[in-house]
Structure formats: structure tokens, C-alpha cells
C-alpha positions in Angstrom: 4.7 0.3 -5.5 2.8 -1.3 -2.5 1.9 -0.1 0.9 1.4 -2.6 3.7 -1.0 -1.9 6.5 -2.2 -3.9 9.6 -5.3 -1.8 10.0 -8.5 -4.1 9.6 -10.5 -1.2 8.3 -8.1 -1.0 5.2 -9.0 -4.6 4.3 -11.2 -5.2 1.2 -13.2 -8.2 2.6 -14.5 -9.2 -0.8 -10.7 -9.4 -2.1 -9.7 -11.2 0.9 -12.7 -13.6 0.5 -11.8 -14.1 -3.2 -8.1 -14.6 -2.6 -8.6 -17.2 0.2 -11.2 -19.2 -1.8 -8.5 -19.7 -4.5 -6.0 -21.5 -1.9 -5.5 -25.0 -1.3 -5.7 -24.5 2.4 -8.8 -22.3 2.8 -11.0 -22.9 -0.4 -13.5 -24.8 1.9 -13.7 -22.3 4.7 -17.2 -20.5 5.0 -17.4 -16.9 4.7 -18.4 -16.8 8.5 -15.4 -18.7 9.3 -13.0 -16.5 7.4 -14.6 -13.5 9.0 -14.4 -14.8 12.5 -10.7 -15.8 11.9 -10.0 -12.1 10.7 -11.8 -10.7 13.8 -9.5 -12.6 16.1 -6.2 -12.2 14.3 -3.6 -9.5 13.5 -4.2 -9.0 9.7 -2.0 -7.5 7.0 -3.0 -6.3 3.6 -0.7 -5.1 0.8 -2.4 -2.4 -1.3 -1.1 -0.7 -4.6 0.0 2.9 -3.5 -1.8 4.7 -6.1 -5.2 3.0 -6.4 -5.4 1.5 -2.9 -6.4 -1.8 -4.5 -5.7 -4.6 -2.2 -3.3 -7.2 -4.0 -2.2 -9.6 -0.9 -3.3 -10.5 2.4 -1.8 -12.4 5.5 -3.0 -13.3 8.9 -1.1 -13.6 12.2 -2.3 -15.4 15.4 -0.5 -14.4 18.4 -0.3 -14.1 22.3 1.9 -10.9 21.7 4.4 -12.4 24.4 6.0 -15.7 23.1 4.8 -16.9 19.7 3.1 -16.0 16.5 1.8 -18.1 13.8 1.8 -16.8 10.3 -0.9 -18.1 8.1 -3.4 -17.2 5.0 -0.3 -15.5 3.2 -1.7 -15.0 -0.3 -0.9 -12.6 -3.3 -3.3 -12.1 -6.1 -2.2 -14.1 -9.0 -1.9 -10.9 -11.3 0.7 -9.5 -8.9 2.8 -12.4 -8.3 6.5 -12.3 -9.2 6.8 -8.5 -8.3 8.2 -8.8 -4.7 4.9 -8.2 -2.9 5.0 -11.5 -1.0 8.5 -10.8 0.1 7.6 -7.2 1.3 4.5 -8.6 3.1 6.4 -11.1 4.9 9.4 -8.9 5.8 7.0 -6.4 7.2 5.3 -8.9 9.3 8.6 -10.5 10.8 10.0 -6.8 11.3 6.9 -5.7 13.0 7.7 -4.4 16.6 4.8 -6.4 18.0 6.2 -9.6 16.5 9.9 -9.3 15.9 10.9 -10.7 19.3 8.6 -13.6 19.3 9.2 -17.0 17.9 7.4 -17.5 14.6 5.6 -20.6 13.2 4.0 -21.5 10.0 3.0 -24.4 7.9 3.6 -24.6 4.3 3.3 -27.2 1.6 5.4 -25.3 -1.1 6.7 -22.0 -0.1 9.8 -23.0 2.1 12.1 -20.9 -0.1 10.1 -17.8 0.5 10.0 -18.2 4.3 13.5 -19.4 4.6 14.7 -16.0 3.3 13.2 -14.5 6.6 14.8 -16.8 9.1 12.2 -19.6 9.2 13.6 -23.3 9.3 12.2 -26.6 8.6 11.6 -28.7 11.9 10.2 -31.8 10.6 10.9 -33.9 13.7 9.2 -31.3 16.2 5.9 -30.5 14.1 2.5 -32.0 15.2 -1.1 -31.0 14.0 -4.5 -31.8 14.9 -7.1 -31.5 12.4 -10.9 -30.8 13.4 -13.0 -33.7 13.9 
């Protein structure tokens, strides 16, 4: 059983840093950059109910009025396949602060997961700008 929380004080920063360093999208981010991003975002953690061990993380960037951008969704490899990612995403898209907003995300390989929660591919509309 897992508990989802959006309280930053519940985050285990060592776990978050370890998880993000294992991803293709954040492996080259510095610790300072990760911490700054967390400071300026709505963050969610998934924790084992008994031990309070953090096993997943997600970050949301939003104006709380029109749009949210879901990013940095990661489940510890040892806990994948147990529905934790689904519970985490469901909690985020159902959150009263976000559920009336337009949701955006970018993914290379998890379209099936996000499609279950109403996200649709929009190949013609998407644009990105990478840092210089």
C-alpha cells in the first residue's frame, strides 16, 4: 500500500536525487538545478504506508489558473509494475488544484500510461525550445 503526498516536507531529497539521476531526461541535471526546480513546483511523492519509504516522485509546474505541466514522473525500479505510477498520476490529475486545468506533458515512452488519464498525443501542435 502506498500513500501519495504533495507536502514538500515529506520528500526524501536523497531518494528524489537518486531517482532523477537514473532517468534519460534528468540524468545530467545538477543537484542545485533539481533542488531549485522542486522549490518552484508542486511536487508529489509516493510512500510505502508502513515504512514511509519514498518509492516515487512527480513534479508539476502550474499557474493554478489555466495549465499544468506534468514532469519528472519516476517510480523506483524495485517498485515498478505494482500500480504505483498509475496511482501517482491519478492523484495528480484528480487533485482539486489541477483537475480543472489543461494538462501538458512530454514523454518518449509512456504514452500508454498517460493515455489512461486523458492525455492525448498532439504531434502537430507541440513545440519545444532547448536551452542554449
